[in-house]
SEVO-17698 format. One record per residue: residue number from 1; residue in three letters; x, y, z of N, C-alpha, C, O in turn. Coordinates in Angstrom, 3 decimals. Layout:
// residues N
{rec NUM, "ALA", {X, Y, Z}, {X, Y, Z}, {X, Y, Z}, {X, Y, Z}}
...
//
This chain:
// residues 185
{rec 1, "PHE", {83.705, -181.153, 66.071}, {84.076, -181.498, 64.421}, {84.906, -181.859, 63.791}, {85.515, -181.438, 62.807}}
{rec 2, "LEU", {84.964, -183.673, 65.114}, {85.232, -184.919, 64.302}, {84.305, -185.380, 62.799}, {84.583, -185.871, 61.705}}
{rec 3, "SER", {82.734, -184.755, 63.701}, {81.419, -184.995, 62.824}, {81.519, -184.507, 61.611}, {81.245, -185.180, 60.617}}
{rec 4, "ILE", {82.112, -182.707, 61.540}, {82.450, -182.624, 60.514}, {83.686, -182.828, 59.947}, {83.638, -182.537, 58.752}}
{rec 5, "LEU", {84.924, -183.258, 60.343}, {85.628, -183.939, 59.434}, {85.911, -185.793, 58.702}, {86.833, -186.296, 58.059}}
{rec 6, "TYR", {84.230, -186.464, 59.372}, {84.166, -187.421, 59.153}, {82.949, -187.341, 57.600}, {82.830, -188.210, 56.736}}
{rec 7, "ARG", {82.378, -186.318, 57.671}, {81.723, -185.450, 56.421}, {82.609, -185.687, 55.173}, {82.791, -186.475, 54.245}}
{rec 8, "GLY", {83.209, -184.116, 55.907}, {84.161, -183.944, 54.576}, {85.072, -184.639, 54.176}, {85.667, -184.390, 53.128}}
{rec 9, "LEU", {85.339, -185.617, 54.926}, {86.650, -187.371, 53.992}, {85.439, -187.232, 53.538}, {85.208, -186.055, 53.261}}
{rec 10, "LYS", {84.883, -187.683, 53.414}, {83.688, -188.598, 52.458}, {84.065, -187.661, 51.517}, {85.080, -187.519, 50.834}}
{rec 11, "ARG", {82.931, -186.995, 51.639}, {82.379, -185.603, 50.506}, {83.453, -185.484, 49.559}, {83.885, -186.034, 48.546}}
{rec 12, "LYS", {83.835, -183.981, 50.770}, {84.718, -183.390, 49.759}, {86.349, -184.357, 49.749}, {86.570, -184.294, 48.540}}
{rec 13, "LEU", {86.652, -184.561, 49.897}, {88.069, -185.650, 50.153}, {87.995, -186.787, 48.963}, {88.542, -187.195, 47.938}}
{rec 14, "GLY", {87.163, -186.938, 49.657}, {87.160, -189.330, 48.420}, {87.853, -189.904, 49.477}, {88.732, -190.683, 49.108}}
{rec 15, "TYR", {87.704, -189.730, 50.953}, {88.253, -190.353, 51.985}, {87.311, -191.211, 52.912}, {86.817, -190.547, 53.823}}
{rec 16, "ASP", {86.867, -192.868, 52.873}, {86.677, -193.438, 53.954}, {87.554, -193.338, 55.549}, {88.772, -193.241, 55.693}}
{rec 17, "THR", {86.413, -193.403, 56.719}, {87.573, -193.217, 57.896}, {87.918, -194.176, 58.020}, {88.438, -194.275, 59.132}}
{rec 18, "GLY", {87.976, -195.836, 57.012}, {88.829, -196.084, 57.892}, {90.702, -195.941, 56.777}, {91.591, -196.721, 57.119}}
{rec 19, "GLN", {90.804, -195.587, 56.360}, {91.879, -194.702, 55.661}, {92.117, -194.305, 56.512}, {93.300, -194.303, 56.851}}
{rec 20, "ILE", {90.943, -193.643, 57.485}, {91.980, -192.889, 58.619}, {93.150, -193.127, 59.864}, {92.720, -193.038, 61.014}}
{rec 21, "ARG", {94.926, -193.489, 59.630}, {95.258, -194.447, 60.866}, {95.475, -193.356, 61.802}, {94.252, -193.231, 61.862}}
{rec 22, "ALA", {95.948, -192.334, 62.689}, {95.655, -191.642, 63.658}, {94.531, -190.277, 64.044}, {93.976, -189.657, 63.137}}
{rec 23, "ILE", {94.367, -190.028, 65.161}, {93.655, -188.462, 65.127}, {94.265, -188.483, 65.710}, {94.592, -189.531, 66.268}}
{rec 24, "PHE", {95.142, -186.633, 66.098}, {95.853, -186.373, 66.979}, {94.570, -185.504, 68.304}, {93.893, -184.656, 67.723}}
{rec 25, "LEU", {94.320, -185.595, 69.415}, {93.115, -184.713, 70.079}, {94.315, -183.586, 70.359}, {95.444, -183.990, 70.635}}
{rec 26, "THR", {93.932, -181.673, 70.251}, {94.369, -181.229, 70.922}, {93.605, -180.248, 72.149}, {93.787, -179.060, 72.414}}
{rec 27, "HIS", {93.042, -180.864, 72.527}, {92.041, -180.691, 73.456}, {89.985, -181.493, 73.580}, {88.974, -181.435, 72.880}}
{rec 28, "PHE", {90.368, -182.100, 74.828}, {88.445, -182.321, 75.377}, {87.385, -181.438, 75.290}, {86.421, -181.687, 76.013}}
{rec 29, "HIS", {87.327, -180.308, 74.461}, {86.237, -180.188, 74.535}, {84.443, -180.468, 73.802}, {84.327, -179.630, 72.907}}
{rec 30, "SER", {83.508, -181.074, 73.874}, {82.520, -182.013, 73.407}, {82.889, -180.473, 71.964}, {83.474, -179.706, 72.730}}
{rec 31, "ASP", {82.889, -179.767, 70.675}, {83.494, -180.295, 69.918}, {84.498, -180.182, 69.388}, {84.368, -179.234, 68.613}}
{rec 32, "HIS", {85.903, -180.761, 69.289}, {86.662, -181.484, 69.099}, {86.783, -182.762, 69.180}, {87.516, -183.417, 68.438}}
{rec 33, "VAL", {85.873, -183.371, 70.352}, {85.079, -185.014, 70.662}, {84.324, -185.643, 70.615}, {84.265, -186.722, 71.204}}
{rec 34, "ASP", {83.162, -184.977, 69.603}, {82.540, -185.489, 69.585}, {81.875, -186.243, 68.276}, {80.664, -186.361, 68.089}}
{rec 35, "GLY", {82.880, -186.711, 67.442}, {81.877, -187.295, 66.042}, {84.044, -188.690, 66.665}, {84.913, -189.030, 65.862}}
{rec 36, "LEU", {84.020, -188.973, 68.092}, {85.135, -190.107, 68.290}, {83.980, -191.684, 67.628}, {84.583, -192.570, 67.022}}
{rec 37, "TYR", {82.979, -191.784, 67.760}, {82.151, -192.476, 67.437}, {82.345, -193.589, 66.056}, {82.047, -194.753, 65.786}}
{rec 38, "HIS", {83.251, -192.071, 65.204}, {82.740, -192.437, 64.004}, {84.461, -193.398, 63.248}, {84.759, -194.018, 62.228}}
{rec 39, "PHE", {85.071, -193.006, 64.415}, {86.708, -194.132, 63.970}, {87.306, -194.834, 65.355}, {88.228, -194.449, 66.074}}
{rec 40, "PRO", {86.270, -196.244, 65.493}, {86.353, -197.161, 65.861}, {88.266, -197.933, 65.776}, {88.828, -198.285, 66.812}}
{rec 41, "ASN", {88.912, -198.042, 64.459}, {90.033, -198.911, 64.816}, {91.428, -197.386, 63.752}, {92.283, -197.294, 62.872}}
{rec 42, "THR", {90.603, -196.547, 64.848}, {91.830, -195.474, 64.518}, {92.691, -194.533, 65.832}, {92.127, -193.642, 66.466}}
{rec 43, "LYS", {94.475, -195.049, 66.109}, {94.535, -194.820, 66.570}, {94.482, -193.128, 66.816}, {94.664, -192.150, 66.091}}
{rec 44, "ILE", {93.964, -193.443, 68.919}, {93.666, -191.844, 68.614}, {95.158, -191.102, 70.407}, {95.519, -191.442, 71.534}}
{rec 45, "TYR", {95.281, -190.497, 69.832}, {96.565, -189.292, 70.873}, {95.948, -188.624, 72.005}, {94.934, -188.052, 71.603}}
{rec 46, "ALA", {96.119, -188.461, 73.189}, {96.014, -186.851, 74.011}, {96.484, -186.761, 74.642}, {96.390, -187.811, 75.277}}
{rec 47, "SER", {97.284, -185.957, 75.237}, {98.322, -184.921, 76.151}, {97.805, -185.979, 77.765}, {96.915, -185.577, 78.516}}
{rec 48, "LYS", {98.423, -187.045, 77.961}, {98.250, -187.405, 78.958}, {97.285, -186.715, 80.732}, {96.715, -187.403, 81.578}}
{rec 49, "VAL", {97.487, -185.057, 80.694}, {96.799, -183.970, 81.468}, {95.990, -184.244, 80.795}, {95.236, -185.202, 80.967}}
{rec 50, "ALA", {95.960, -183.437, 79.840}, {94.228, -183.282, 79.316}, {93.643, -183.858, 79.537}, {92.743, -183.457, 80.275}}
{rec 51, "TYR", {93.628, -185.797, 78.949}, {92.657, -186.793, 79.213}, {92.268, -187.519, 80.471}, {91.339, -188.315, 80.610}}
{rec 52, "ASP", {93.795, -186.796, 82.032}, {93.392, -187.141, 83.191}, {92.346, -185.601, 83.451}, {91.422, -185.769, 84.246}}
{rec 53, "PHE", {92.475, -184.136, 82.807}, {91.331, -183.605, 83.223}, {90.015, -184.143, 83.418}, {89.619, -184.568, 84.503}}
{rec 54, "ALA", {89.262, -184.121, 82.243}, {88.417, -184.242, 80.873}, {87.932, -185.186, 81.741}, {86.730, -184.979, 81.904}}
{rec 55, "VAL", {88.337, -186.170, 82.401}, {87.840, -187.655, 83.355}, {87.529, -187.778, 84.189}, {86.786, -188.670, 84.595}}
{rec 56, "SER", {88.199, -186.530, 84.997}, {87.176, -185.988, 86.456}, {86.682, -185.593, 86.404}, {86.199, -184.999, 85.439}}
{rec 57, "PRO", {86.399, -185.644, 87.587}, {85.409, -185.253, 88.783}, {85.320, -182.968, 89.140}, {84.584, -182.119, 89.642}}
{rec 58, "LYS", {86.401, -183.081, 88.555}, {86.472, -181.661, 88.329}, {86.050, -181.404, 87.235}, {84.987, -180.789, 87.157}}
{rec 59, "GLY", {86.677, -181.752, 86.175}, {86.272, -181.931, 84.117}, {84.879, -182.117, 83.922}, {84.198, -181.630, 83.020}}
{rec 60, "GLU", {84.689, -182.503, 84.399}, {82.709, -183.600, 84.432}, {82.316, -181.988, 84.459}, {81.607, -181.610, 83.526}}
{rec 61, "SER", {82.761, -180.894, 85.559}, {81.958, -180.087, 86.324}, {81.921, -179.006, 86.046}, {81.194, -178.218, 86.651}}
{rec 62, "ILE", {82.987, -178.518, 84.673}, {82.874, -177.692, 84.177}, {82.624, -178.049, 82.772}, {82.873, -177.200, 81.917}}
{rec 63, "GLY", {81.966, -179.693, 82.277}, {81.179, -179.645, 80.623}, {82.790, -180.532, 79.901}, {83.133, -180.261, 78.750}}
{rec 64, "TYR", {83.495, -181.404, 80.637}, {84.176, -182.305, 79.886}, {82.838, -183.290, 79.824}, {82.620, -183.772, 80.936}}
{rec 65, "LEU", {82.115, -183.611, 79.056}, {82.078, -184.197, 79.376}, {81.525, -186.130, 78.697}, {81.027, -186.485, 77.629}}
{rec 66, "LYS", {81.924, -186.890, 79.897}, {82.055, -188.877, 78.664}, {81.018, -188.864, 78.439}, {81.107, -189.631, 77.480}}
{rec 67, "LYS", {80.581, -188.769, 78.459}, {79.257, -189.701, 77.066}, {79.433, -189.472, 75.481}, {78.832, -190.067, 74.587}}
{rec 68, "ASN", {80.376, -188.494, 75.359}, {81.372, -187.723, 74.045}, {82.503, -189.417, 73.476}, {82.787, -189.822, 72.349}}
{rec 69, "PHE", {82.805, -189.897, 74.675}, {83.776, -191.071, 74.265}, {82.950, -191.919, 74.131}, {81.931, -191.992, 74.818}}
{rec 70, "PRO", {83.215, -192.579, 73.356}, {82.533, -194.285, 73.319}, {82.981, -195.758, 73.621}, {83.900, -196.354, 73.059}}
{rec 71, "ASP", {82.335, -196.135, 74.404}, {82.659, -197.423, 75.182}, {84.433, -198.129, 74.711}, {85.352, -198.679, 75.317}}
{rec 72, "TRP", {84.242, -197.836, 73.757}, {85.551, -198.847, 73.582}, {86.793, -197.429, 73.677}, {87.897, -197.960, 73.556}}
{rec 73, "PHE", {86.942, -196.091, 73.823}, {87.226, -195.249, 73.527}, {89.061, -194.924, 74.520}, {89.131, -194.079, 75.412}}
{rec 74, "GLN", {90.261, -195.755, 74.098}, {91.427, -196.025, 75.253}, {91.844, -195.154, 74.698}, {91.498, -195.293, 73.524}}
{rec 75, "PRO", {92.687, -193.857, 74.872}, {93.497, -192.863, 73.900}, {94.976, -193.324, 74.593}, {95.329, -193.401, 75.770}}
{rec 76, "LEU", {95.608, -193.568, 73.441}, {96.523, -193.414, 73.849}, {97.628, -192.191, 74.298}, {97.995, -191.322, 73.507}}
{rec 77, "LEU", {98.007, -192.268, 75.456}, {98.358, -190.815, 76.452}, {100.385, -190.569, 76.246}, {101.277, -191.417, 76.277}}
{rec 78, "PHE", {100.444, -189.245, 76.072}, {101.815, -189.398, 76.514}, {102.223, -187.592, 77.175}, {101.315, -186.855, 77.558}}
{rec 79, "GLU", {103.042, -187.351, 77.182}, {103.958, -187.084, 78.342}, {104.714, -186.313, 77.324}, {105.222, -186.933, 76.389}}
{rec 80, "PHE", {104.898, -184.457, 77.443}, {105.598, -184.218, 76.813}, {106.989, -184.128, 77.138}, {107.407, -182.987, 77.332}}
{rec 81, "ASP", {108.029, -185.343, 77.271}, {108.947, -186.424, 78.133}, {110.390, -185.121, 76.365}, {111.527, -184.795, 76.707}}
{rec 82, "ASP", {110.089, -184.903, 75.525}, {111.598, -185.096, 75.311}, {111.621, -183.697, 74.635}, {110.701, -182.881, 74.569}}
{rec 83, "ASP", {112.545, -183.633, 74.279}, {114.139, -182.327, 73.956}, {113.255, -181.280, 73.304}, {112.258, -181.522, 72.624}}
{rec 84, "ILE", {113.886, -179.757, 73.680}, {112.368, -178.706, 73.091}, {112.283, -178.143, 71.770}, {113.175, -177.650, 71.080}}
{rec 85, "GLU", {111.430, -178.252, 71.607}, {110.888, -178.022, 69.908}, {111.045, -176.513, 69.373}, {110.647, -176.416, 68.212}}
{rec 86, "GLU", {111.423, -175.564, 69.808}, {111.932, -173.976, 69.233}, {111.681, -173.453, 70.005}, {112.607, -173.352, 70.811}}
{rec 87, "THR", {110.512, -172.814, 70.370}, {109.957, -171.106, 71.098}, {109.403, -172.930, 71.798}, {110.517, -173.448, 71.881}}
{rec 88, "PHE", {108.500, -173.911, 72.230}, {108.586, -174.577, 72.824}, {109.249, -174.603, 73.918}, {110.168, -173.786, 73.986}}
{rec 89, "GLY", {109.028, -175.502, 75.094}, {109.779, -175.661, 76.060}, {109.800, -177.158, 76.906}, {110.139, -177.553, 78.022}}
{rec 90, "SER", {109.175, -177.772, 75.552}, {108.634, -179.564, 75.989}, {107.741, -179.134, 74.312}, {107.052, -178.366, 73.640}}
{rec 91, "CYS", {108.739, -180.797, 74.501}, {107.203, -181.667, 73.191}, {107.686, -182.708, 73.369}, {108.589, -183.088, 74.115}}
{rec 92, "LYS", {106.310, -183.781, 71.795}, {106.782, -184.791, 72.322}, {106.926, -185.530, 71.409}, {105.835, -185.647, 70.852}}
{rec 93, "LYS", {108.022, -186.379, 70.705}, {108.314, -186.978, 69.198}, {106.933, -187.892, 68.598}, {107.415, -188.928, 68.138}}
{rec 94, "MET", {105.531, -187.912, 68.437}, {104.728, -188.610, 68.153}, {104.792, -189.824, 65.985}, {103.928, -190.431, 65.352}}
{rec 95, "THR", {106.368, -189.519, 65.729}, {106.223, -190.550, 64.803}, {107.889, -190.639, 64.966}, {108.517, -189.645, 65.329}}
{rec 96, "ASP", {108.591, -191.984, 64.652}, {109.932, -191.884, 64.954}, {110.569, -191.059, 64.024}, {111.778, -191.078, 64.259}}
{rec 97, "ASP", {110.416, -190.654, 63.485}, {111.190, -189.181, 62.910}, {111.228, -187.926, 62.134}, {111.623, -187.252, 61.183}}
{rec 98, "GLY", {110.355, -188.131, 63.498}, {110.558, -187.002, 64.322}, {108.911, -185.683, 63.261}, {108.605, -184.538, 63.592}}
{rec 99, "SER", {108.374, -186.413, 62.234}, {108.046, -185.525, 60.780}, {106.638, -184.963, 62.215}, {106.463, -183.746, 62.259}}
{rec 100, "ILE", {105.822, -185.784, 63.179}, {105.278, -185.534, 63.615}, {105.203, -184.999, 64.840}, {104.704, -185.858, 65.568}}
{rec 101, "VAL", {105.516, -183.708, 65.643}, {105.896, -183.662, 66.940}, {104.411, -182.846, 67.915}, {103.481, -182.362, 67.270}}
{rec 102, "ALA", {104.409, -182.808, 69.582}, {103.437, -182.595, 70.167}, {104.598, -181.425, 71.197}, {105.674, -181.447, 71.794}}
{rec 103, "VAL", {103.077, -180.190, 70.742}, {103.984, -179.140, 72.029}, {103.017, -179.132, 72.514}, {101.951, -179.290, 71.918}}
{rec 104, "PRO", {103.147, -178.943, 73.729}, {102.435, -177.742, 74.915}, {101.385, -176.292, 74.426}, {102.115, -175.423, 73.949}}
{rec 105, "LEU", {100.430, -176.022, 74.437}, {99.724, -174.756, 74.320}, {98.829, -174.786, 75.623}, {97.789, -175.410, 75.416}}
{rec 106, "PRO", {98.891, -174.511, 76.330}, {98.226, -174.603, 77.181}, {97.637, -172.725, 77.446}, {98.252, -171.670, 77.292}}
{rec 107, "GLY", {95.977, -173.060, 77.963}, {95.911, -171.433, 78.044}, {94.123, -171.900, 77.865}, {93.227, -171.726, 78.690}}
{rec 108, "HIS", {94.053, -172.425, 76.722}, {92.465, -172.266, 76.101}, {91.736, -174.133, 76.804}, {90.696, -174.698, 76.466}}
{rec 109, "SER", {92.795, -174.591, 77.809}, {92.058, -175.571, 78.662}, {92.890, -176.711, 79.112}, {93.882, -176.687, 78.384}}
{rec 110, "ILE", {92.969, -177.518, 79.794}, {94.103, -178.029, 80.840}, {94.898, -178.655, 79.264}, {94.318, -178.930, 78.214}}
{rec 111, "GLY", {96.264, -178.736, 79.545}, {96.567, -179.369, 78.360}, {96.761, -179.754, 77.458}, {97.205, -180.838, 77.080}}
{rec 112, "HIS", {96.203, -178.234, 76.621}, {96.183, -178.250, 75.365}, {96.997, -177.779, 74.157}, {97.328, -176.689, 73.689}}
{rec 113, "THR", {97.198, -179.228, 73.819}, {98.678, -179.031, 72.656}, {97.708, -178.958, 71.036}, {96.542, -178.920, 70.643}}
{rec 114, "ALA", {99.524, -178.974, 70.355}, {98.833, -178.646, 69.561}, {99.718, -179.535, 68.046}, {98.689, -180.013, 67.568}}
{rec 115, "TYR", {100.235, -179.757, 67.602}, {100.793, -181.008, 67.007}, {101.689, -179.555, 65.693}, {101.396, -178.379, 65.478}}
{rec 116, "ILE", {103.054, -180.683, 64.996}, {103.862, -178.940, 64.668}, {103.613, -180.652, 63.514}, {103.580, -181.785, 63.993}}
{rec 117, "ILE", {103.490, -180.347, 62.145}, {103.716, -181.093, 60.904}, {104.763, -180.573, 60.055}, {104.659, -179.530, 59.409}}
{rec 118, "LYS", {106.023, -181.516, 60.079}, {106.678, -181.452, 58.911}, {106.821, -182.612, 58.056}, {106.843, -183.843, 58.050}}
{rec 119, "SER", {106.953, -181.025, 56.958}, {107.171, -181.982, 55.499}, {108.325, -181.303, 54.856}, {108.639, -180.222, 55.354}}
{rec 120, "LYS", {108.866, -181.639, 54.065}, {110.012, -181.561, 52.752}, {110.685, -179.755, 53.120}, {111.771, -179.358, 53.544}}
{rec 121, "ASN", {109.688, -179.198, 52.792}, {109.405, -177.642, 52.728}, {108.781, -176.581, 53.695}, {109.133, -175.435, 53.973}}
{rec 122, "ASN", {107.834, -177.281, 54.073}, {107.137, -176.593, 55.019}, {106.739, -176.961, 55.949}, {106.454, -178.158, 55.922}}
{rec 123, "ARG", {106.439, -176.099, 57.497}, {105.443, -177.071, 58.281}, {104.890, -176.350, 58.778}, {105.226, -175.172, 58.903}}
{rec 124, "TYR", {103.198, -177.208, 59.492}, {102.659, -176.313, 59.545}, {102.426, -176.755, 61.372}, {103.231, -177.298, 62.129}}
{rec 125, "ILE", {101.602, -176.471, 61.530}, {101.546, -175.858, 63.132}, {99.710, -176.213, 63.013}, {98.948, -175.874, 62.108}}
{rec 126, "CYS", {99.366, -177.086, 64.407}, {97.552, -177.785, 64.057}, {97.866, -176.946, 65.042}, {98.493, -177.624, 65.856}}
{rec 127, "SER", {97.776, -175.791, 65.445}, {97.073, -174.745, 66.927}, {96.061, -174.691, 67.972}, {95.835, -173.969, 68.944}}
{rec 128, "GLY", {95.221, -176.314, 67.105}, {93.955, -176.526, 68.127}, {92.981, -175.020, 68.496}, {92.646, -174.148, 67.694}}
{rec 129, "ASP", {92.783, -175.071, 69.511}, {91.879, -173.922, 70.033}, {93.079, -172.567, 70.376}, {92.634, -171.452, 70.647}}
{rec 130, "ALA", {94.318, -172.770, 70.338}, {94.718, -171.685, 71.379}, {94.350, -170.440, 70.614}, {93.357, -170.065, 71.239}}
{rec 131, "THR", {94.612, -169.247, 69.285}, {93.626, -168.299, 68.790}, {92.744, -168.636, 68.085}, {92.725, -169.831, 67.791}}
{rec 132, "PHE", {91.879, -167.923, 67.640}, {91.174, -167.944, 66.255}, {92.061, -168.636, 64.489}, {92.178, -169.653, 63.805}}
{rec 133, "ASP", {92.286, -167.821, 64.525}, {92.716, -167.497, 63.473}, {94.014, -166.767, 62.812}, {94.857, -166.849, 63.706}}
{rec 134, "LYS", {94.492, -166.226, 61.923}, {96.098, -165.427, 61.397}, {95.758, -164.589, 61.798}, {96.799, -164.174, 62.307}}
{rec 135, "THR", {95.067, -163.916, 62.013}, {94.669, -162.606, 62.561}, {94.369, -162.073, 64.008}, {94.639, -161.022, 64.589}}
{rec 136, "THR", {93.734, -163.165, 64.340}, {93.694, -162.842, 65.729}, {95.693, -163.550, 66.417}, {96.292, -163.154, 67.417}}
{rec 137, "LEU", {96.109, -164.505, 65.504}, {97.599, -164.528, 66.147}, {98.142, -163.557, 66.022}, {98.791, -163.095, 66.961}}
{rec 138, "GLN", {98.043, -162.811, 64.603}, {99.270, -161.372, 64.422}, {99.029, -160.916, 65.622}, {99.914, -160.989, 66.475}}
{rec 139, "ASP", {97.766, -160.351, 65.919}, {97.289, -159.431, 67.147}, {97.786, -160.725, 67.611}, {98.376, -161.484, 66.842}}
{rec 140, "GLY", {97.463, -161.152, 69.461}, {97.821, -161.843, 69.821}, {97.128, -162.387, 70.903}, {97.337, -162.836, 72.030}}
{rec 141, "ILE", {95.952, -162.108, 69.883}, {94.703, -162.212, 70.431}, {93.896, -163.885, 71.473}, {92.735, -164.066, 71.104}}
{rec 142, "SER", {94.141, -164.436, 72.046}, {94.117, -165.468, 72.540}, {92.853, -165.790, 72.595}, {91.958, -164.944, 72.611}}
{rec 143, "PHE", {92.623, -167.260, 72.636}, {90.987, -168.127, 72.562}, {90.883, -168.243, 73.917}, {91.628, -169.102, 74.388}}
{rec 144, "VAL", {90.305, -167.746, 74.573}, {90.464, -167.936, 76.579}, {89.310, -168.657, 76.577}, {88.438, -168.509, 75.721}}
{rec 145, "ILE", {89.237, -169.585, 77.665}, {88.124, -170.707, 78.098}, {88.785, -170.425, 80.060}, {88.207, -170.033, 81.074}}
{rec 146, "PHE", {90.137, -170.851, 79.789}, {90.923, -170.962, 80.937}, {91.171, -170.471, 81.377}, {90.351, -169.942, 82.128}}
{rec 147, "ASN", {92.495, -170.077, 81.441}, {93.340, -169.602, 82.097}, {93.753, -168.298, 80.640}, {93.835, -168.623, 79.455}}
{rec 148, "SER", {93.962, -166.789, 81.213}, {93.790, -166.697, 80.282}, {95.864, -165.694, 80.290}, {96.450, -165.395, 79.250}}
{rec 149, "LYS", {96.232, -165.530, 81.224}, {97.471, -165.634, 81.551}, {99.092, -166.542, 80.644}, {100.231, -166.449, 80.186}}
{rec 150, "THR", {97.594, -167.579, 81.024}, {98.586, -168.910, 80.027}, {98.498, -169.370, 78.713}, {99.379, -169.850, 78.000}}
{rec 151, "ALA", {96.894, -169.086, 78.405}, {97.306, -168.795, 76.997}, {97.184, -167.624, 76.376}, {96.851, -167.510, 75.196}}
{rec 152, "GLU", {97.413, -166.819, 77.039}, {98.656, -166.091, 76.052}, {99.585, -165.959, 75.873}, {100.110, -165.304, 74.971}}
{rec 153, "ASP", {100.360, -166.961, 77.259}, {102.450, -167.574, 76.398}, {102.279, -168.285, 75.531}, {103.060, -168.610, 74.638}}
{rec 154, "SER", {100.891, -168.694, 75.777}, {100.604, -169.991, 73.986}, {100.909, -169.177, 74.069}, {101.827, -169.024, 74.875}}
{rec 155, "VAL", {100.232, -167.579, 73.057}, {99.755, -167.620, 71.758}, {101.394, -167.060, 70.393}, {101.827, -167.201, 69.249}}
{rec 156, "SER", {101.765, -166.061, 72.448}, {103.548, -165.701, 72.129}, {104.051, -166.567, 71.577}, {104.617, -166.305, 70.516}}
{rec 157, "LYS", {104.043, -167.976, 72.090}, {105.190, -169.093, 72.260}, {104.432, -168.923, 70.176}, {105.014, -168.298, 69.290}}
{rec 158, "LEU", {103.394, -169.520, 70.050}, {103.223, -169.336, 68.143}, {103.837, -168.479, 67.484}, {104.569, -168.714, 66.523}}
{rec 159, "GLN", {103.563, -167.319, 67.995}, {104.113, -166.677, 67.258}, {104.899, -166.393, 67.064}, {105.174, -166.193, 65.881}}
{rec 160, "ASP", {105.794, -166.174, 68.018}, {107.920, -166.243, 67.908}, {107.840, -168.132, 66.178}, {108.463, -168.050, 65.119}}
{rec 161, "TYR", {107.340, -168.831, 66.398}, {107.891, -169.658, 66.298}, {106.989, -170.214, 64.732}, {107.435, -171.057, 63.953}}
{rec 162, "THR", {105.180, -169.217, 64.528}, {105.520, -168.909, 62.675}, {106.249, -167.354, 62.334}, {105.628, -166.637, 61.549}}
{rec 163, "LEU", {107.156, -166.991, 62.738}, {107.771, -166.256, 62.116}, {109.002, -167.120, 61.086}, {110.103, -166.668, 60.770}}
{rec 164, "SER", {108.580, -168.103, 60.807}, {109.870, -168.565, 60.452}, {108.893, -168.873, 58.520}, {107.939, -169.649, 58.470}}
{rec 165, "PRO", {109.274, -168.300, 57.525}, {108.511, -168.257, 56.483}, {107.986, -169.453, 55.923}, {107.407, -169.435, 54.837}}
{rec 166, "ASP", {108.177, -170.685, 56.708}, {108.662, -171.695, 55.647}, {106.688, -172.897, 56.557}, {106.213, -173.950, 56.130}}
{rec 167, "VAL", {106.139, -171.925, 57.914}, {105.397, -172.147, 59.131}, {103.800, -172.233, 58.483}, {104.020, -172.329, 57.276}}
{rec 168, "ALA", {103.199, -172.239, 58.559}, {101.341, -171.805, 58.267}, {100.668, -172.290, 59.744}, {100.869, -172.840, 60.826}}
{rec 169, "VAL", {100.154, -171.930, 59.273}, {99.498, -171.863, 60.967}, {98.230, -171.971, 60.797}, {97.472, -171.069, 60.440}}
{rec 170, "LEU", {97.777, -173.794, 61.208}, {96.232, -173.851, 61.244}, {95.451, -174.173, 62.290}, {95.441, -175.242, 62.899}}
{rec 171, "CYS", {94.650, -172.998, 62.522}, {93.317, -173.040, 64.009}, {93.098, -173.862, 63.669}, {93.945, -174.371, 62.936}}
{rec 172, "SER", {91.876, -174.594, 63.911}, {90.630, -175.609, 64.193}, {89.850, -174.714, 64.214}, {88.781, -175.300, 64.043}}
{rec 173, "HIS", {89.573, -173.372, 64.334}, {87.921, -172.523, 64.381}, {88.082, -171.295, 62.988}, {87.312, -170.387, 62.673}}
{rec 174, "ASP", {89.427, -171.734, 62.354}, {89.372, -171.130, 61.308}, {88.905, -171.540, 59.705}, {89.437, -172.448, 59.067}}
{rec 175, "PRO", {87.799, -170.673, 59.198}, {87.098, -171.276, 57.685}, {87.685, -171.152, 57.296}, {87.545, -171.918, 56.342}}
{rec 176, "SER", {89.556, -170.076, 57.028}, {90.240, -170.273, 55.832}, {91.350, -171.585, 55.612}, {92.113, -171.959, 54.721}}
{rec 177, "ALA", {91.009, -171.975, 56.789}, {92.610, -173.435, 57.249}, {92.239, -174.016, 55.613}, {93.246, -173.914, 54.913}}
{rec 178, "PRO", {91.006, -174.611, 54.828}, {91.586, -175.412, 53.953}, {91.962, -174.629, 53.124}, {91.991, -175.132, 52.001}}
{rec 179, "ASP", {92.441, -173.028, 53.199}, {92.549, -172.741, 51.305}, {94.040, -172.298, 52.190}, {94.474, -171.183, 51.901}}
{rec 180, "ILE", {94.882, -173.148, 53.296}, {96.150, -172.710, 53.778}, {96.562, -174.194, 52.934}, {97.609, -174.305, 52.296}}
{rec 181, "LEU", {95.796, -175.011, 53.030}, {95.758, -176.199, 52.547}, {96.201, -176.937, 51.007}, {96.909, -177.770, 50.442}}
{rec 182, "ASN", {95.056, -175.787, 50.851}, {95.383, -176.214, 49.393}, {94.213, -177.203, 48.880}, {94.422, -178.060, 48.022}}
{rec 183, "ILE", {93.277, -177.046, 49.340}, {92.252, -178.598, 49.147}, {90.983, -177.799, 48.780}, {90.211, -178.655, 48.348}}
{rec 184, "ASN", {90.570, -176.988, 48.747}, {88.975, -176.539, 47.239}, {89.731, -176.754, 46.522}, {89.580, -177.968, 46.388}}
{rec 185, "GLY", {90.767, -176.388, 45.682}, {90.761, -176.321, 44.883}, {89.638, -177.131, 43.505}, {89.829, -176.866, 42.318}}
//
């Protein structure tokens, strides 16, 4: 995913990786961390639970590959120790003004995290791999790898959150995500 982001930033959007100030990891599966090496000077945030599991012997035994982490990789770890964020039982404010908020969406992986970005008129929730796209979200279908009951509960919370008309969901593997953000123009 990060390798695709890197190429997309350069070609399609005209950004250089040096302009990216922060990366917020939803989880540590290879397709989400494979391009970290492109961002050596960028702050990288991740849930402590997700990171601790990924670097544990059990994490390695089920496919979390430390070789995907550059030698310099030291993510800024956080725990969900702030107030409740609507349907989510806990959260972590990632910015002082609360415009970016991390919320737990476990089930797809241990410590799986979503990020809510609040603008003046809209809220975008980057839901990682909690579900595949808008249709699977509406149908309550989780993108399960780790724990189906926990994943179903997370998708239910995500469904409740998206009942508000100002919320747009961005799923990591949804091919329509650029259209949702209106960056295909």
